C-alpha positions in Angstrom: 15.9 18.9 -0.7 16.0 19.3 3.0 16.0 16.3 5.3 18.2 13.2 5.9 19.9 12.0 2.8 20.3 8.4 1.7 20.3 6.2 -1.4 17.2 6.6 -3.5 15.3 5.5 -6.6 17.4 6.0 -9.8 17.5 4.8 -13.3 20.3 2.3 -14.2 23.3 3.8 -15.9 21.6 7.1 -16.2 22.0 10.3 -14.3 18.9 12.5 -13.8 19.2 15.6 -11.7 17.6 15.4 -8.3 14.2 17.0 -8.1 14.3 19.7 -5.5 10.9 19.9 -3.7 9.6 23.4 -3.7 7.3 23.0 -0.8 9.8 24.3 1.8 7.4 24.3 4.7 6.0 20.9 4.0 9.5 19.4 3.3 10.6 20.3 6.8 7.7 18.3 8.3 8.4 15.4 6.0 12.0 15.1 7.1 10.9 13.9 10.4 8.3 11.4 9.0 9.4 10.3 5.6 9.6 6.5 5.3 13.1 6.4 3.9 15.4 8.3 6.2 18.8 6.9 7.3 19.2 6.2 11.0 22.6 6.0 12.5 23.6 3.7 15.4 21.6 3.9 18.6 18.9 6.0 17.0 15.2 5.2 16.6 12.9 6.9 14.1 9.2 6.3 13.7 9.3 7.7 10.2 8.3 4.7 8.0 5.4 4.8 5.6 4.0 1.6 4.0 1.4 1.2 1.3 -2.1 0.0 1.4 -1.8 -1.6 -2.0 -5.1 -3.5 -2.5 -8.6 -3.3 -1.0 -11.6 -5.3 -1.9 -15.0 -4.8 -0.2 -15.6 -3.3 3.2 -12.3 -2.4 4.8 -11.9 0.4 7.4 -8.9 2.1 8.9 -8.3 3.9 12.2 -5.3 6.1 12.4 -3.0 6.2 15.4 -4.5 8.1 18.2 -8.0 8.3 16.7 -11.0 6.5 18.0 -13.1 6.5 14.8 -13.0 4.5 11.6 -13.2 5.5 8.0 -13.1 3.7 4.7 -9.7 2.4 3.7 -8.7 3.1 0.1 -5.9 1.7 -2.0 -2.7 3.8 -2.2 -3.3 5.2 1.3 -0.1 5.5 3.4 0.0 3.5 6.6 1.9 4.6 9.6 2.8 3.2 12.9 -0.2 2.7 15.1 -2.7 2.5 12.3 -5.3 -0.4 12.3 -7.1 -2.1 9.4 -10.4 -3.9 10.0 -12.2 -5.9 7.4 -15.9 -6.8 7.4 -16.7 -8.6 4.1 -13.5 -7.4 2.5 -9.8 -8.0 2.4 -6.6 -6.0 2.0 -3.0 -6.2 0.9 -0.2 -4.0 2.4 3.2 -3.6 0.8 6.2 -2.7 2.9 9.0 -0.8 1.4 11.5 -3.7 1.9 9.5 -6.3 0.1 7.4 -7.7 2.9 3.7 -8.1 2.3 0.7 -8.5 4.7 -2.7 -10.0 3.5 -5.8 -9.5 5.6 -8.8 -11.8 5.2 -12.4 -11.0 5.9 -13.6 -10.3 9.4 -10.1 -9.6 10.6 -8.3 -6.8 12.4 -4.6 -6.0 12.0 -2.7 -3.3 13.8 0.7 -1.9 12.7 2.2 -1.8 16.1 5.7 -0.8 15.1 7.1 0.7 12.0 10.4 2.2 12.9 14.1 2.6 11.9 16.6 1.4 14.4 20.4 1.2 14.0 20.1 1.3 10.3 17.4 -1.4 10.1 13.6 -1.5 9.6 11.7 -2.8 12.6 8.2 -4.2 11.8 5.7 -5.4 14.3 2.1 -6.2 13.6 -0.7 -7.5 15.9 -3.5 -9.6 14.6 -6.4 -8.9 17.0 -8.9 -11.2 15.3 -9.4 -13.2 12.2 -6.8 -14.3 9.6 -3.8 -12.8 8.1 -0.9 -14.0 6.0 2.6 -12.6 5.7 5.5 -12.8 3.3 8.7 -11.5 4.8 12.3 -11.3 3.5 13.9 -8.9 5.8 17.5 -7.8 5.3 20.1 -8.7 7.9 19.6 -5.6 9.9 15.8 -5.7 9.7 13.3 -7.5 11.8 9.7 -8.7 11.1 7.5 -9.9 13.9 3.7 -10.7 14.0 1.8 -11.3 17.2 -1.6 -12.2 18.6 -2.7 -12.0 22.2 -1.4 -15.6 22.6 1.8 -15.8 20.7 4.5 -14.0 18.8 6.2 -15.0 15.5 9.6 -13.8 14.3 10.9 -14.4 10.8 14.4 -15.8 11.0 15.4 -15.4 7.4 12.8 -15.5 4.7 9.3 -16.9 5.2 5.7 -17.0 4.4 3.2 -17.8 7.1 -0.4 -17.6 8.1 -1.9 -16.6 11.5 -5.4 -17.4 12.7 -7.1 -16.0 15.9 -10.2 -17.8 17.3 -12.0 -17.4 20.6 -10.1 -20.6 21.8 -6.6 -19.5 20.9 -4.2 -18.8 18.0 -2.4 -20.8 15.3 0.6 -20.3 13.0 1.1 -22.2 9.7 4.4 -21.9 7.9 4.2 -22.2 4.1 7.8 -21.3 3.3 11.0 -20.6 5.3 11.5 -20.8 9.0 10.0 -18.8 11.9 10.3 -18.7 15.6 7.1 -18.9 17.7 7.0 -17.8 21.3 4.1 -18.2 23.7 3.5 -18.9 27.4 4.0 -22.6 26.5 7.6 -21.9 25.3 9.5 -21.2 22.1 9.5 -23.3 19.0 11.1 -23.2 15.6 8.7 -24.0 12.8 9.7 -24.9 9.2 7.7 -25.2 6.0 4.7 -27.4 6.3 4.3 -27.1 10.1 1.5 -25.6 12.2 1.6 -24.6 15.8 -1.8 -24.3 17.6 -1.9 -22.6 20.9 -5.0 -23.3 23.1 -5.7 -20.4 25.4 -8.2 -22.3 27.5 -7.4 -24.6 30.3 -3.7 -25.5 30.5 -2.8 -23.1 27.7 -0.9 -25.8 25.8 0.7 -25.7 22.3 0.9 -28.5 19.8 2.6 -28.9 16.4 1.1 -30.7 13.4 1.3 -30.8 9.6 -0.3 -28.0 7.7 -3.8 -28.7 6.5 -4.8 -28.4 2.9 -4.7 -24.8 1.5 -8.0 -23.1 1.4 -9.2 -20.3 -1.0 -7.5 -17.6 1.0 -4.2 -19.4 0.8 -4.5 -19.9 -2.9 -5.2 -16.2 -3.4 -2.3 -15.1 -1.2 0.1 -17.4 -3.1 -1.1 -16.0 -6.4 -0.7 -12.4 -5.3 2.7 -13.1 -3.9 3.9 -14.6 -7.2 2.6 -11.7 -9.2 4.2 -9.1 -6.9 7.6 -10.8 -6.9 7.6 -11.3 -10.7 6.4 -7.8 -11.4 8.9 -6.3 -9.0 11.8 -8.3 -10.6 10.8 -7.1 -14.0 10.7 -3.4 -13.0 14.1 -3.7 -11.3 15.6 -4.5 -14.7 14.8 -0.9 -15.7 15.2 1.1 -12.4 17.4 0.9 -9.4 15.3 1.3 -6.2 15.9 0.3 -2.6 12.1 0.3 -2.2 9.9 -2.4 -3.7 6.4 -1.2 -2.9 4.6 -0.2 -6.1 7.1 -1.6 -8.5 5.0 -4.6 -9.5 2.2 -2.3 -10.6 4.5 -0.4 -12.9 5.3 -3.7 -14.7 1.6 -4.5 -15.0 0.1 -1.1 -15.9 2.7 0.6 -18.1 5.7 0.6 -20.4 9.3 1.5 -19.9 10.6 3.9 -22.6 14.0 5.3 -23.6 13.5 9.1 -23.5 16.3 11.1 -25.3 18.1 13.4 -22.9 16.4 11.9 -19.8 17.0 8.1 -19.9 14.6 5.3 -19.0 11.1 6.6 -18.2 7.8 4.9 -17.5 4.3 5.6 -19.0 1.0 4.3 -17.9 -1.1 2.4 -20.4 -4.4 3.6 -21.7 -3.8 7.4 -21.3 -5.3 9.8 -23.8 -4.2 13.2 -25.1 -6.0 15.0 -22.3 -4.6 13.0 -19.4 -2.6 14.7 -16.7 -0.6 13.3 -13.7 -2.1 14.2 -10.3 -5.6 14.6 -11.7 -7.3 11.3 -10.9 -7.3 11.3 -7.1 -7.7 13.5 -4.1 -5.8 15.2 -1.3 -6.0 14.1 2.3 -4.1 15.4 5.4 -2.1 12.9 7.4 -0.5 13.5 10.7 3.2 14.1 10.3 3.0 14.0 6.5 0.8 17.0 5.6 -1.4 17.1 2.6 -0.9 13.8 0.8 -2.0 12.7 -2.7 -4.2 9.5 -2.8 -4.4 8.3 -6.4 -7.4 6.3 -7.8 -5.0 4.9 -10.4 -3.9 1.4 -9.3 -0.3 2.1 -10.1 -0.4 5.5 -8.3 2.2 5.0 -5.6 5.8 5.2 -7.0 5.1 7.7 -9.7 3.4 10.1 -7.3 5.7 9.9 -4.3 9.1 9.6 -6.0 10.7 11.1 -9.2 9.1 13.6 -11.5 7.0 13.9 -14.6 8.0 15.4 -18.0 6.2 16.0 -21.3 8.1 14.0 -23.8 7.8 15.3 -27.4 7.9 11.6 -28.5 5.6 9.9 -26.0 3.6 12.5 -24.1 3.6 12.4 -20.3 6.2 10.1 -18.8 7.5 9.5 -15.3 11.2 9.8 -14.7 12.2 7.9 -11.6 15.0 10.3 -10.8 17.2 10.1 -7.7 14.8 11.2 -5.0 15.9 9.8 -1.7 12.8 10.3 0.4 9.2 9.3 0.1 7.1 12.4 -0.3 3.4 13.0 0.0 3.4 14.3 -3.5 6.0 15.5 -6.0 4.2 18.7 -6.9 4.5 22.4 -6.4 1.5 24.4 -5.2 0.8 27.5 -7.3 -1.5 30.4 -7.2 -2.7 32.3 -10.2 -5.3 35.0 -9.7 -7.9 33.7 -7.4 -7.1 30.0 -8.1 -4.8 27.6 -6.3 -3.7 24.4 -7.8 -0.7 22.1 -8.2 1.8 21.3 -10.9 3.8 18.1 -11.3 7.5 18.6 -10.6 9.9 17.8 -13.4 13.4 16.4 -12.8 15.2 19.6 -13.6 13.0 22.0 -11.5 14.9 24.1 -9.1 13.9 26.7 -6.4 13.6 30.2 -7.8 13.4 29.0 -11.4 10.2 28.7 -13.5 8.4 25.4 -13.3 8.9 23.3 -16.3 5.4 21.9 -16.4 3.6 25.1 -15.6 3.2 25.9 -19.3 1.3 22.6 -19.6 -1.5 24.1 -17.4 -2.0 23.3 -13.7 -4.5 21.1 -12.0 -7.2 22.8 -9.9 -9.8 21.4 -7.5 -13.0 23.4 -7.5 -12.9 25.6 -4.4 -16.6 25.6 -3.8 -17.0 21.8 -3.6 -17.0 19.8 -0.4 -15.4 16.5 0.5 -17.4 13.8 -1.2 -18.7 15.9 -4.0 -18.9 14.5 -7.5 -16.7 17.2 -9.0 -13.5 16.3 -10.7 -10.1 17.9 -10.8 -9.6 19.9 -13.9 -6.7 21.6 -15.8 -6.5 25.4 -16.1 -4.3 27.0 -18.8 -1.9 29.5 -17.5 -2.4 32.8 -19.4 0.6 34.6 -17.8 3.2 32.4 -16.2 4.9 35.4 -14.7 1.7 36.2 -12.7 1.7 32.7 -11.3 3.5 32.3 -8.0 4.7 29.2 -6.1 3.3 28.9 -2.6 4.6 26.7 0.2 1.3 24.9 0.8 -2.4 25.0 0.0 -4.4 27.8 1.7 -6.1 27.2 5.0 -9.4 25.5 4.5 -8.4 23.8 1.2 -10.5 20.7 0.6 -10.1 18.2 -2.2 -13.1 18.1 -4.6 -12.8 14.4 -5.5 -12.3 12.7 -2.1 -14.8 9.9 -1.6 -17.0 10.0 1.5 -14.7 9.7 4.4 -17.4 9.4 7.0 -16.0 8.7 10.4 -17.8 6.1 12.5 -17.3 4.3 15.8 -17.9 0.9 14.1 -15.5 -0.3 11.3 -17.3 -1.3 8.2 -20.5 0.7 9.1 -19.9 3.1 6.1 -20.4 0.2 3.7 -23.8 -1.0 5.1 -25.6 -0.1 1.9 -23.5 -2.7 0.0 -24.4 -5.6 2.2 -21.4 -6.4 4.5 -22.0 -7.0 8.2 -20.6 -4.2 10.3 -17.9 -5.1 12.9 -18.8 -4.6 16.6 -16.5 -4.8 19.6 -17.2 -7.8 21.9 -16.1 -6.8 25.3 -16.2 -10.4 26.6 -13.6 -11.5 24.1 -12.0 -8.1 23.6 -12.1 -8.5 19.8 -14.0 -7.0 16.9 -16.5 -9.4 15.5 -19.1 -9.5 12.8 -22.7 -9.6 14.0 -23.9 -12.1 12.8 -20.7 -13.9 11.8 -19.7 -13.6 8.2 -19.3 -16.5 5.8 -16.2 -18.1 4.5 -13.5 -16.2 2.6 -14.7 -14.6 -0.6 -12.1 -14.9 -3.4 -11.9 -12.0 -5.8 -14.3 -12.0 -8.7 -12.9 -12.9 -12.1 -11.8 -9.8 -14.0 -9.2 -8.9 -16.7 -8.1 -5.8 -14.9 -7.8 -4.5 -11.4 -10.4 -1.8 -10.7 -10.0 1.1 -8.4 -12.2 3.2 -6.2 -14.3 6.0 -7.7 -17.6 6.2 -5.9 -18.7 7.2 -2.4 -19.7 6.0 0.1 -18.4 2.5 -0.6 -15.5 1.5 -2.9 -16.0 -0.9 -5.8 -14.8 -4.5 -5.5 -11.2 -4.8 -6.6 -10.3 -8.1 -8.2 -6.8 -9.7 -8.0 -3.9 -8.4 -10.0 -4.8 -9.9 -13.4 -3.4 -7.3 -15.8 -5.0 -6.7 -19.1 -4.5 -4.5 -22.1 -6.0 -1.5 -20.3 -4.9 -0.4 -16.8 -7.6 -0.5 -14.2 -9.6 2.7 -14.2 -8.4 3.9 -17.6 -10.8 4.8 -20.3 -11.0 2.6 -23.4 -9.2 4.9 -25.7 -6.1 5.0 -27.8 -2.8 5.7 -26.0 -1.0 9.0 -26.5 1.5 9.3 -29.3 4.2 6.7 -29.0 2.9 5.2 -25.9 2.6 1.8 -27.5 6.4 1.7 -27.8 8.5 0.0 -25.2 8.0 -3.0 -23.0 4.6 -3.9 -21.6 2.4 -2.1 -24.1 0.6 -5.2 -25.1 -1.9 -7.3 -23.2 -0.4 -9.2 -20.3 -1.8 -12.2 -18.7 -1.6 -13.4 -15.1 -1.3 -16.8 -13.6 -3.2 -15.8 -10.5 -5.9 -18.4 -9.9 -9.4 -17.1 -9.5 -11.9 -19.0 -7.3 -15.6 -18.5 -7.7 -16.7 -20.9 -5.0 -14.3 -21.2 -2.2 -14.9 -23.9 0.4 -16.9 -22.8 3.4 -14.7 -24.7 5.9 -11.9 -22.6 7.3 -8.4 -23.9 7.4 -7.9 -25.9 10.6 -4.8 -27.7 11.8 -4.6 -31.4 11.2 -4.5 -33.8 14.1 -2.0 -32.3 16.5 1.0 -34.2 17.6 2.2 -34.2 21.2 3.7 -31.1 22.5 6.8 -33.0 23.2 7.3 -34.2 19.6 9.9 -32.8 17.3 9.5 -29.0 16.9 7.3 -28.7 20.0 7.8 -25.8 22.4 10.7 -26.1 24.7 11.2 -24.1 27.9 9.3 -21.0 28.9 9.3 -17.5 27.4 
């Protein structure tokens, strides 16, 4: 594979040949933008890609350099400069190094910096309005900073903290670890249980107090973080990976299997005999990445951007993690047979100039006559003559995905969801912030559900409850698994300890009575 090489995702104690991506033209573009490239000393690369891993309700995204908003969908890649805005919805973003960001309702978060510098990952986010919580455990060479217009927070080692932006100022509440907070009032080090409130009005003072009691959003964040960490740890017992995003979903939605001749593989739960990888989703072009696969399947990140797929004679379709060292927009080869163009999942042993291993299993095609937002679905086409099927570097000009949901672009985030009740966000020039009109209510905790659902309908996505894994993966039909798929770990029903709140308190979290700015932990000096 072309591009900068580095350590990748591989199975423990097994050696699987590296999948060589056949999309030569696309691979060249990816080398400059893939989210996993090594950067040597004194170099900066803006090549990182992070994952929008969970969306519930009305959440919009504006990509870097664009002035319009469109619906945000789970499994979308997020790049530097992208902005998420929630109306009556919330979102979760997984970073490749284990950090996580949670966005509450009526909030706007920009990913100001996602870069690689001197071998480390530099992360900077800006909360423009509302509430967001962060879990960060950066490596020694990494940095993780979160800012508002009033203050900036830097994680010193490992920490979990919440930020709130109100018309009168900003606050930071530390739930775990230690952070450094800088503002015009000075710099302070906060530890677990402390809140710093900065008042932007008048003298622009800062005060430190004890954290107030956790509200519904805090409980939800804590539950999500626990599930992510436990699921990631379980998956890492089966696969070596320097990237953590998406690993927890593999633990919750599938089984790890020992495939003869290949090694440890993974299979999603609930798939039937007619299931195919890269069939339940759509293609979307992204700046610097090219045509990128967005899966509707809740686990559809790792298996579609790393490794390869094989048809096991024992288990059916399984994902082999392989040794791919770079994030890819999709591990497929584009093919043309007669007048049809489709895509074929790459297998671990596929090589340039050699027949595609999975071509004999048919290839997936998007109906050429359909438009974006159409109700058509991707379908498999049997290959009558494999020799007459050619591999092409990229889809033809004008190619559109048949199953993409309505990606209506608007000037107002959340406007595309108006039919489902949320209040659209509007820009208040007086406060220079996006606000709901009228103001939305308190945080809405996810509804109780045994599985985590995914988006399937336009124009608005369905509500997605918290990760509470059941016997069937979210979005899968209720049918028996393929042959042998019940074998291996995780095939049975799994429960989650994530608390579900049906009636969260209306009062938002507010700092307790503030102590004097000169008390222990108060800002000292000027920044």
